[in-house]
Backbone atoms as SQL, in Angstrom:
CREATE TABLE atoms (id INTEGER PRIMARY KEY, chain TEXT, resi INTEGER, resn TEXT, atom TEXT, x REAL, y REAL, z REAL);
INSERT INTO atoms VALUES
  (1, 'A', 1, 'MET', 'N', -9.863, -10.400, 14.631),
  (2, 'A', 1, 'MET', 'CA', -8.666, -9.884, 15.258),
  (3, 'A', 1, 'MET', 'C', -8.512, -8.410, 14.871),
  (4, 'A', 2, 'LYS', 'N', -8.228, -7.566, 15.850),
  (5, 'A', 2, 'LYS', 'CA', -8.037, -6.141, 15.581),
  (6, 'A', 2, 'LYS', 'C', -6.724, -5.914, 14.851),
  (7, 'A', 3, 'LYS', 'N', -6.700, -4.863, 14.014),
  (8, 'A', 3, 'LYS', 'CA', -5.524, -4.544, 13.211),
  (9, 'A', 3, 'LYS', 'C', -4.953, -3.198, 13.631),
  (10, 'A', 4, 'ILE', 'N', -3.635, -3.164, 13.779),
  (11, 'A', 4, 'ILE', 'CA', -2.906, -1.942, 14.100),
  (12, 'A', 4, 'ILE', 'C', -1.947, -1.665, 12.956),
  (13, 'A', 5, 'ALA', 'N', -1.976, -0.456, 12.396),
  (14, 'A', 5, 'ALA', 'CA', -1.073, -0.073, 11.313),
  (15, 'A', 5, 'ALA', 'C', -0.014, 0.878, 11.849),
  (16, 'A', 6, 'LEU', 'N', 1.241, 0.603, 11.518),
  (17, 'A', 6, 'LEU', 'CA', 2.345, 1.493, 11.859),
  (18, 'A', 6, 'LEU', 'C', 2.626, 2.365, 10.647),
  (19, 'A', 7, 'VAL', 'N', 2.490, 3.673, 10.783),
  (20, 'A', 7, 'VAL', 'CA', 2.708, 4.590, 9.663),
  (21, 'A', 7, 'VAL', 'C', 3.675, 5.689, 10.093),
  (22, 'A', 8, 'GLY', 'N', 4.240, 6.379, 9.109),
  (23, 'A', 8, 'GLY', 'CA', 5.144, 7.492, 9.382),
  (24, 'A', 8, 'GLY', 'C', 6.060, 7.733, 8.203),
  (25, 'A', 9, 'PHE', 'N', 6.887, 8.762, 8.350),
  (26, 'A', 9, 'PHE', 'CA', 7.869, 9.071, 7.326),
  (27, 'A', 9, 'PHE', 'C', 8.781, 7.870, 7.101),
  (28, 'A', 10, 'PRO', 'N', 9.467, 7.813, 5.957),
  (29, 'A', 10, 'PRO', 'CA', 10.467, 6.765, 5.763),
  (30, 'A', 10, 'PRO', 'C', 11.584, 6.894, 6.801),
  (31, 'A', 11, 'ASN', 'N', 12.112, 5.765, 7.225),
  (32, 'A', 11, 'ASN', 'CA', 13.318, 5.729, 8.054),
  (33, 'A', 11, 'ASN', 'C', 13.147, 6.309, 9.461),
  (34, 'A', 12, 'VAL', 'N', 11.962, 6.134, 10.064),
  (35, 'A', 12, 'VAL', 'CA', 11.762, 6.626, 11.434),
  (36, 'A', 12, 'VAL', 'C', 11.721, 5.503, 12.461),
  (37, 'A', 13, 'GLY', 'N', 11.744, 4.241, 12.025),
  (38, 'A', 13, 'GLY', 'CA', 11.767, 3.131, 12.963),
  (39, 'A', 13, 'GLY', 'C', 10.512, 2.283, 12.993),
  (40, 'A', 14, 'LYS', 'N', 9.661, 2.393, 11.970),
  (41, 'A', 14, 'LYS', 'CA', 8.434, 1.579, 11.927),
  (42, 'A', 14, 'LYS', 'C', 8.758, 0.088, 11.932),
  (43, 'A', 15, 'SER', 'N', 9.707, -0.317, 11.122),
  (44, 'A', 15, 'SER', 'CA', 10.054, -1.739, 11.031),
  (45, 'A', 15, 'SER', 'C', 10.715, -2.238, 12.307),
  (46, 'A', 16, 'LEU', 'N', 11.474, -1.389, 12.977),
  (47, 'A', 16, 'LEU', 'CA', 12.080, -1.774, 14.245),
  (48, 'A', 16, 'LEU', 'C', 11.001, -1.973, 15.313),
  (49, 'A', 17, 'LEU', 'N', 10.037, -1.068, 15.374),
  (50, 'A', 17, 'LEU', 'CA', 8.922, -1.232, 16.309),
  (51, 'A', 17, 'LEU', 'C', 8.133, -2.495, 15.972),
  (52, 'A', 18, 'PHE', 'N', 7.898, -2.735, 14.679),
  (53, 'A', 18, 'PHE', 'CA', 7.213, -3.940, 14.227),
  (54, 'A', 18, 'PHE', 'C', 7.951, -5.186, 14.738),
  (55, 'A', 19, 'TYR', 'N', 9.267, -5.201, 14.618),
  (56, 'A', 19, 'TYR', 'CA', 10.068, -6.334, 15.089),
  (57, 'A', 19, 'TYR', 'C', 9.896, -6.532, 16.596),
  (58, 'A', 20, 'HIS', 'N', 9.959, -5.455, 17.354),
  (59, 'A', 20, 'HIS', 'CA', 9.841, -5.579, 18.810),
  (60, 'A', 20, 'HIS', 'C', 8.449, -6.042, 19.239),
  (61, 'A', 21, 'LEU', 'N', 7.429, -5.678, 18.472),
  (62, 'A', 21, 'LEU', 'CA', 6.068, -6.098, 18.812),
  (63, 'A', 21, 'LEU', 'C', 5.776, -7.534, 18.391),
  (64, 'A', 22, 'THR', 'N', 6.288, -7.940, 17.231),
  (65, 'A', 22, 'THR', 'CA', 5.894, -9.225, 16.649),
  (66, 'A', 22, 'THR', 'C', 6.995, -10.285, 16.644),
  (67, 'A', 23, 'GLY', 'N', 8.238, -9.872, 16.721),
  (68, 'A', 23, 'GLY', 'CA', 9.351, -10.810, 16.594),
  (69, 'A', 23, 'GLY', 'C', 9.675, -11.141, 15.154),
  (70, 'A', 24, 'ASN', 'N', 8.952, -10.551, 14.204),
  (71, 'A', 24, 'ASN', 'CA', 9.196, -10.780, 12.776),
  (72, 'A', 24, 'ASN', 'C', 10.151, -9.713, 12.258),
  (73, 'A', 25, 'TYR', 'N', 11.219, -10.157, 11.593),
  (74, 'A', 25, 'TYR', 'CA', 12.229, -9.240, 11.068),
  (75, 'A', 25, 'TYR', 'C', 11.831, -8.755, 9.683),
  (76, 'A', 26, 'VAL', 'N', 11.951, -7.455, 9.474),
  (77, 'A', 26, 'VAL', 'CA', 11.741, -6.837, 8.162),
  (78, 'A', 26, 'VAL', 'C', 13.068, -6.217, 7.760),
  (79, 'A', 27, 'THR', 'N', 13.475, -6.387, 6.506),
  (80, 'A', 27, 'THR', 'CA', 14.729, -5.811, 6.040),
  (81, 'A', 27, 'THR', 'C', 14.695, -4.301, 6.212),
  (82, 'A', 28, 'VAL', 'N', 15.736, -3.763, 6.836),
  (83, 'A', 28, 'VAL', 'CA', 15.833, -2.321, 7.069),
  (84, 'A', 28, 'VAL', 'C', 17.180, -1.833, 6.574),
  (85, 'A', 29, 'SER', 'N', 17.279, -0.526, 6.340),
  (86, 'A', 29, 'SER', 'CA', 18.540, 0.099, 5.946),
  (87, 'A', 29, 'SER', 'C', 18.488, 1.565, 6.354),
  (88, 'A', 30, 'ASN', 'N', 19.561, 2.284, 6.068),
  (89, 'A', 30, 'ASN', 'CA', 19.610, 3.685, 6.478),
  (90, 'A', 30, 'ASN', 'C', 19.167, 4.641, 5.377),
  (91, 'A', 31, 'TYR', 'N', 18.383, 4.150, 4.433),
  (92, 'A', 31, 'TYR', 'CA', 17.850, 5.038, 3.408),
  (93, 'A', 31, 'TYR', 'C', 16.377, 4.716, 3.178),
  (94, 'A', 32, 'PRO', 'N', 15.605, 5.726, 2.771),
  (95, 'A', 32, 'PRO', 'CA', 14.164, 5.519, 2.559),
  (96, 'A', 32, 'PRO', 'C', 13.891, 4.524, 1.436),
  (97, 'A', 33, 'GLY', 'N', 12.716, 3.912, 1.486),
  (98, 'A', 33, 'GLY', 'CA', 12.273, 3.046, 0.407),
  (99, 'A', 33, 'GLY', 'C', 12.605, 1.586, 0.590),
  (100, 'A', 34, 'THR', 'N', 13.183, 1.207, 1.740),
  (101, 'A', 34, 'THR', 'CA', 13.528, -0.198, 1.963),
  (102, 'A', 34, 'THR', 'C', 12.270, -1.042, 2.105),
  (103, 'A', 35, 'THR', 'N', 11.324, -0.569, 2.904),
  (104, 'A', 35, 'THR', 'CA', 10.054, -1.280, 3.048),
  (105, 'A', 35, 'THR', 'C', 9.143, -0.801, 1.925),
  (106, 'A', 36, 'VAL', 'N', 8.904, -1.659, 0.940),
  (107, 'A', 36, 'VAL', 'CA', 8.094, -1.257, -0.202),
  (108, 'A', 36, 'VAL', 'C', 6.799, -2.057, -0.288),
  (109, 'A', 37, 'GLU', 'N', 6.594, -2.931, 0.691),
  (110, 'A', 37, 'GLU', 'CA', 5.348, -3.679, 0.729),
  (111, 'A', 37, 'GLU', 'C', 4.892, -3.770, 2.179),
  (112, 'A', 38, 'ILE', 'N', 3.663, -4.158, 2.343),
  (113, 'A', 38, 'ILE', 'CA', 3.074, -4.288, 3.671),
  (114, 'A', 38, 'ILE', 'C', 3.501, -5.626, 4.275),
  (115, 'A', 39, 'THR', 'N', 3.856, -5.607, 5.564),
  (116, 'A', 39, 'THR', 'CA', 4.219, -6.823, 6.282),
  (117, 'A', 39, 'THR', 'C', 3.278, -6.989, 7.462),
  (118, 'A', 40, 'HIS', 'N', 2.776, -8.207, 7.640),
  (119, 'A', 40, 'HIS', 'CA', 1.825, -8.496, 8.715),
  (120, 'A', 40, 'HIS', 'C', 2.495, -9.364, 9.777),
  (121, 'A', 41, 'GLY', 'N', 2.128, -9.131, 11.017),
  (122, 'A', 41, 'GLY', 'CA', 2.598, -9.947, 12.123),
  (123, 'A', 41, 'GLY', 'C', 1.554, -9.965, 13.223),
  (124, 'A', 42, 'VAL', 'N', 1.781, -10.784, 14.226),
  (125, 'A', 42, 'VAL', 'CA', 0.833, -10.908, 15.337),
  (126, 'A', 42, 'VAL', 'C', 1.562, -10.556, 16.624),
  (127, 'A', 43, 'ALA', 'N', 0.872, -9.805, 17.483),
  (128, 'A', 43, 'ALA', 'CA', 1.435, -9.419, 18.780),
  (129, 'A', 43, 'ALA', 'C', 0.389, -9.624, 19.863),
  (130, 'A', 44, 'ASN', 'N', 0.868, -9.801, 21.071),
  (131, 'A', 44, 'ASN', 'CA', -0.012, -9.885, 22.232),
  (132, 'A', 44, 'ASN', 'C', 0.162, -8.589, 23.014),
  (133, 'A', 45, 'LEU', 'N', -0.857, -7.740, 22.987),
  (134, 'A', 45, 'LEU', 'CA', -0.808, -6.450, 23.666),
  (135, 'A', 45, 'LEU', 'C', -1.882, -6.405, 24.735),
  (136, 'A', 46, 'ALA', 'N', -1.462, -6.231, 25.974),
  (137, 'A', 46, 'ALA', 'CA', -2.395, -6.158, 27.101),
  (138, 'A', 46, 'ALA', 'C', -3.321, -7.368, 27.130),
  (139, 'A', 47, 'GLY', 'N', -2.768, -8.538, 26.823),
  (140, 'A', 47, 'GLY', 'CA', -3.547, -9.770, 26.879),
  (141, 'A', 47, 'GLY', 'C', -4.455, -9.997, 25.688),
  (142, 'A', 48, 'GLN', 'N', -4.343, -9.153, 24.680),
  (143, 'A', 48, 'GLN', 'CA', -5.193, -9.289, 23.493),
  (144, 'A', 48, 'GLN', 'C', -4.316, -9.531, 22.275),
  (145, 'A', 49, 'THR', 'N', -4.691, -10.506, 21.452),
  (146, 'A', 49, 'THR', 'CA', -3.956, -10.781, 20.224),
  (147, 'A', 49, 'THR', 'C', -4.402, -9.810, 19.143),
  (148, 'A', 50, 'VAL', 'N', -3.417, -9.131, 18.521),
  (149, 'A', 50, 'VAL', 'CA', -3.717, -8.151, 17.474),
  (150, 'A', 50, 'VAL', 'C', -2.812, -8.399, 16.276),
  (151, 'A', 51, 'GLU', 'N', -3.278, -7.995, 15.114),
  (152, 'A', 51, 'GLU', 'CA', -2.453, -8.027, 13.911),
  (153, 'A', 51, 'GLU', 'C', -1.767, -6.678, 13.787),
  (154, 'A', 52, 'VAL', 'N', -0.447, -6.702, 13.631),
  (155, 'A', 52, 'VAL', 'CA', 0.337, -5.476, 13.458),
  (156, 'A', 52, 'VAL', 'C', 0.781, -5.412, 12.006),
  (157, 'A', 53, 'ILE', 'N', 0.618, -4.245, 11.394),
  (158, 'A', 53, 'ILE', 'CA', 0.940, -4.082, 9.982),
  (159, 'A', 53, 'ILE', 'C', 2.024, -3.020, 9.840),
  (160, 'A', 54, 'ASP', 'N', 3.170, -3.414, 9.264),
  (161, 'A', 54, 'ASP', 'CA', 4.267, -2.491, 8.975),
  (162, 'A', 54, 'ASP', 'C', 4.055, -1.974, 7.559),
  (163, 'A', 55, 'THR', 'N', 4.070, -0.657, 7.393),
  (164, 'A', 55, 'THR', 'CA', 3.781, -0.057, 6.086),
  (165, 'A', 55, 'THR', 'C', 4.998, 0.683, 5.541),
  (166, 'A', 56, 'PRO', 'N', 5.056, 0.859, 4.220),
  (167, 'A', 56, 'PRO', 'CA', 6.097, 1.715, 3.652),
  (168, 'A', 56, 'PRO', 'C', 5.924, 3.147, 4.143),
  (169, 'A', 57, 'GLY', 'N', 7.026, 3.869, 4.218),
  (170, 'A', 57, 'GLY', 'CA', 6.973, 5.261, 4.664),
  (171, 'A', 57, 'GLY', 'C', 6.235, 6.150, 3.690),
  (172, 'A', 58, 'LEU', 'N', 5.654, 7.208, 4.251),
  (173, 'A', 58, 'LEU', 'CA', 4.974, 8.165, 3.394),
  (174, 'A', 58, 'LEU', 'C', 5.111, 9.563, 3.979),
  (175, 'A', 59, 'TYR', 'N', 5.106, 10.552, 3.083),
  (176, 'A', 59, 'TYR', 'CA', 5.172, 11.952, 3.482),
  (177, 'A', 59, 'TYR', 'C', 3.809, 12.616, 3.412),
  (178, 'A', 60, 'SER', 'N', 2.881, 12.006, 2.693),
  (179, 'A', 60, 'SER', 'CA', 1.601, 12.645, 2.436),
  (180, 'A', 60, 'SER', 'C', 0.551, 11.584, 2.125),
  (181, 'A', 61, 'LEU', 'N', -0.699, 11.944, 2.325),
  (182, 'A', 61, 'LEU', 'CA', -1.793, 11.048, 1.926),
  (183, 'A', 61, 'LEU', 'C', -2.179, 11.254, 0.458),
  (184, 'A', 62, 'SER', 'N', -1.449, 12.108, -0.233),
  (185, 'A', 62, 'SER', 'CA', -1.555, 12.262, -1.692),
  (186, 'A', 62, 'SER', 'C', -0.282, 11.641, -2.263),
  (187, 'A', 63, 'PRO', 'N', -0.315, 10.348, -2.556),
  (188, 'A', 63, 'PRO', 'CA', 0.911, 9.610, -2.876),
  (189, 'A', 63, 'PRO', 'C', 1.621, 10.104, -4.126),
  (190, 'A', 64, 'LEU', 'N', 2.956, 10.196, -4.006),
  (191, 'A', 64, 'LEU', 'CA', 3.801, 10.572, -5.137),
  (192, 'A', 64, 'LEU', 'C', 4.686, 9.406, -5.591),
  (193, 'A', 65, 'SER', 'N', 4.659, 8.316, -4.851),
  (194, 'A', 65, 'SER', 'CA', 5.459, 7.141, -5.212),
  (195, 'A', 65, 'SER', 'C', 4.608, 5.899, -4.981),
  (196, 'A', 66, 'GLU', 'N', 5.075, 4.771, -5.513),
  (197, 'A', 66, 'GLU', 'CA', 4.350, 3.515, -5.323),
  (198, 'A', 66, 'GLU', 'C', 4.321, 3.120, -3.855),
  (199, 'A', 67, 'GLU', 'N', 5.411, 3.372, -3.130),
  (200, 'A', 67, 'GLU', 'CA', 5.452, 3.042, -1.704),
  (201, 'A', 67, 'GLU', 'C', 4.362, 3.802, -0.943),
  (202, 'A', 68, 'GLU', 'N', 4.226, 5.097, -1.223),
  (203, 'A', 68, 'GLU', 'CA', 3.189, 5.892, -0.567),
  (204, 'A', 68, 'GLU', 'C', 1.801, 5.406, -0.968),
  (205, 'A', 69, 'ALA', 'N', 1.633, 5.034, -2.233),
  (206, 'A', 69, 'ALA', 'CA', 0.333, 4.557, -2.716),
  (207, 'A', 69, 'ALA', 'C', -0.077, 3.270, -2.000),
  (208, 'A', 70, 'VAL', 'N', 0.881, 2.381, -1.722),
  (209, 'A', 70, 'VAL', 'CA', 0.587, 1.127, -1.014),
  (210, 'A', 70, 'VAL', 'C', 0.024, 1.434, 0.369),
  (211, 'A', 71, 'THR', 'N', 0.661, 2.341, 1.092),
  (212, 'A', 71, 'THR', 'CA', 0.200, 2.702, 2.437),
  (213, 'A', 71, 'THR', 'C', -1.151, 3.390, 2.383),
  (214, 'A', 72, 'CYS', 'N', -1.338, 4.308, 1.456),
  (215, 'A', 72, 'CYS', 'CA', -2.621, 5.012, 1.341),
  (216, 'A', 72, 'CYS', 'C', -3.762, 4.052, 1.033),
  (217, 'A', 73, 'ARG', 'N', -3.530, 3.086, 0.134),
  (218, 'A', 73, 'ARG', 'CA', -4.568, 2.098, -0.174),
  (219, 'A', 73, 'ARG', 'C', -4.939, 1.288, 1.057),
  (220, 'A', 74, 'LEU', 'N', -3.946, 0.881, 1.815),
  (221, 'A', 74, 'LEU', 'CA', -4.214, 0.118, 3.037),
  (222, 'A', 74, 'LEU', 'C', -5.087, 0.935, 3.985),
  (223, 'A', 75, 'LEU', 'N', -4.737, 2.189, 4.204),
  (224, 'A', 75, 'LEU', 'CA', -5.487, 3.023, 5.144),
  (225, 'A', 75, 'LEU', 'C', -6.920, 3.272, 4.667),
  (226, 'A', 76, 'GLN', 'N', -7.128, 3.321, 3.359),
  (227, 'A', 76, 'GLN', 'CA', -8.458, 3.575, 2.813),
  (228, 'A', 76, 'GLN', 'C', -9.317, 2.317, 2.751),
  (229, 'A', 77, 'GLU', 'N', -8.705, 1.161, 2.512),
  (230, 'A', 77, 'GLU', 'CA', -9.486, -0.037, 2.194),
  (231, 'A', 77, 'GLU', 'C', -9.545, -1.075, 3.314),
  (232, 'A', 78, 'ALA', 'N', -8.563, -1.111, 4.185),
  (233, 'A', 78, 'ALA', 'CA', -8.541, -2.147, 5.229),
  (234, 'A', 78, 'ALA', 'C', -9.306, -1.675, 6.464),
  (235, 'A', 79, 'ALA', 'N', -9.797, -2.628, 7.216),
  (236, 'A', 79, 'ALA', 'CA', -10.503, -2.321, 8.465),
  (237, 'A', 79, 'ALA', 'C', -9.466, -2.185, 9.580),
  (238, 'A', 80, 'ILE', 'N', -8.825, -1.023, 9.644),
  (239, 'A', 80, 'ILE', 'CA', -7.790, -0.750, 10.639),
  (240, 'A', 80, 'ILE', 'C', -8.455, -0.225, 11.906),
  (241, 'A', 81, 'HIS', 'N', -8.123, -0.816, 13.041),
  (242, 'A', 81, 'HIS', 'CA', -8.708, -0.387, 14.314),
  (243, 'A', 81, 'HIS', 'C', -7.894, 0.700, 14.987),
  (244, 'A', 82, 'CYS', 'N', -6.595, 0.730, 14.714),
  (245, 'A', 82, 'CYS', 'CA', -5.717, 1.698, 15.370),
  (246, 'A', 82, 'CYS', 'C', -4.569, 2.032, 14.420),
  (247, 'A', 83, 'ILE', 'N', -4.250, 3.311, 14.304),
  (248, 'A', 83, 'ILE', 'CA', -3.105, 3.753, 13.513),
  (249, 'A', 83, 'ILE', 'C', -2.101, 4.366, 14.481),
  (250, 'A', 84, 'ILE', 'N', -0.883, 3.852, 14.445),
  (251, 'A', 84, 'ILE', 'CA', 0.185, 4.415, 15.270),
  (252, 'A', 84, 'ILE', 'C', 1.149, 5.136, 14.348),
  (253, 'A', 85, 'GLN', 'N', 1.276, 6.457, 14.554),
  (254, 'A', 85, 'GLN', 'CA', 2.218, 7.232, 13.768),
  (255, 'A', 85, 'GLN', 'C', 3.559, 7.205, 14.489),
  (256, 'A', 86, 'VAL', 'N', 4.552, 6.622, 13.825),
  (257, 'A', 86, 'VAL', 'CA', 5.894, 6.526, 14.387),
  (258, 'A', 86, 'VAL', 'C', 6.666, 7.749, 13.907),
  (259, 'A', 87, 'VAL', 'N', 7.287, 8.459, 14.856),
  (260, 'A', 87, 'VAL', 'CA', 8.024, 9.677, 14.510),
  (261, 'A', 87, 'VAL', 'C', 9.459, 9.575, 14.996),
  (262, 'A', 88, 'ASP', 'N', 10.328, 10.339, 14.377),
  (263, 'A', 88, 'ASP', 'CA', 11.725, 10.421, 14.764),
  (264, 'A', 88, 'ASP', 'C', 11.873, 11.626, 15.689),
  (265, 'A', 89, 'PRO', 'N', 12.163, 11.408, 16.966),
  (266, 'A', 89, 'PRO', 'CA', 12.215, 12.529, 17.901),
  (267, 'A', 89, 'PRO', 'C', 13.308, 13.541, 17.578),
  (268, 'A', 90, 'LYS', 'N', 14.344, 13.142, 16.827),
  (269, 'A', 90, 'LYS', 'CA', 15.401, 14.092, 16.471),
  (270, 'A', 90, 'LYS', 'C', 14.859, 15.228, 15.626),
  (271, 'A', 91, 'ILE', 'N', 13.874, 14.946, 14.785),
  (272, 'A', 91, 'ILE', 'CA', 13.277, 15.965, 13.929),
  (273, 'A', 91, 'ILE', 'C', 12.595, 17.024, 14.787),
  (274, 'A', 92, 'TYR', 'N', 11.885, 16.601, 15.805),
  (275, 'A', 92, 'TYR', 'CA', 11.118, 17.529, 16.624),
  (276, 'A', 92, 'TYR', 'C', 11.975, 18.299, 17.600),
  (277, 'A', 93, 'ARG', 'N', 13.138, 17.762, 17.983),
  (278, 'A', 93, 'ARG', 'CA', 14.045, 18.515, 18.826),
  (279, 'A', 93, 'ARG', 'C', 14.572, 19.741, 18.101),
  (280, 'A', 94, 'VAL', 'N', 14.802, 19.618, 16.812),
  (281, 'A', 94, 'VAL', 'CA', 15.289, 20.737, 16.017),
  (282, 'A', 94, 'VAL', 'C', 14.193, 21.784, 15.851),
  (283, 'A', 95, 'CYS', 'N', 12.968, 21.337, 15.637),
  (284, 'A', 95, 'CYS', 'CA', 11.857, 22.251, 15.370),
  (285, 'A', 95, 'CYS', 'C', 11.306, 22.907, 16.639),
  (286, 'A', 96, 'CYS', 'N', 11.326, 22.188, 17.731),
  (287, 'A', 96, 'CYS', 'CA', 10.684, 22.664, 18.960),
  (288, 'A', 96, 'CYS', 'C', 11.712, 22.670, 20.094),
  (289, 'A', 97, 'PRO', 'N', 12.320, 23.798, 20.361),
  (290, 'A', 97, 'PRO', 'CA', 13.375, 23.843, 21.399),
  (291, 'A', 97, 'PRO', 'C', 12.850, 23.524, 22.779);
């Protein structure tokens, strides 16, 4: 089964996207660090069954916290077929008029 990893800054909606794809609820809140472990789920995308992985938020691939280290280890060690970077469009509206 192919694996898709959802990555991005903390608090951008990775867990919400994970819920919509898999139907599995992950505890969320309005502050970073809520997702501190990897969560796996299964989704049917374009008629193909895939494993979707919700990861803790990270700012860099040089981890400064345990949450970032968990995501970096997954990206380095797991056979990930697709990485989806989830972004908060409000951030880019401010930066790019």
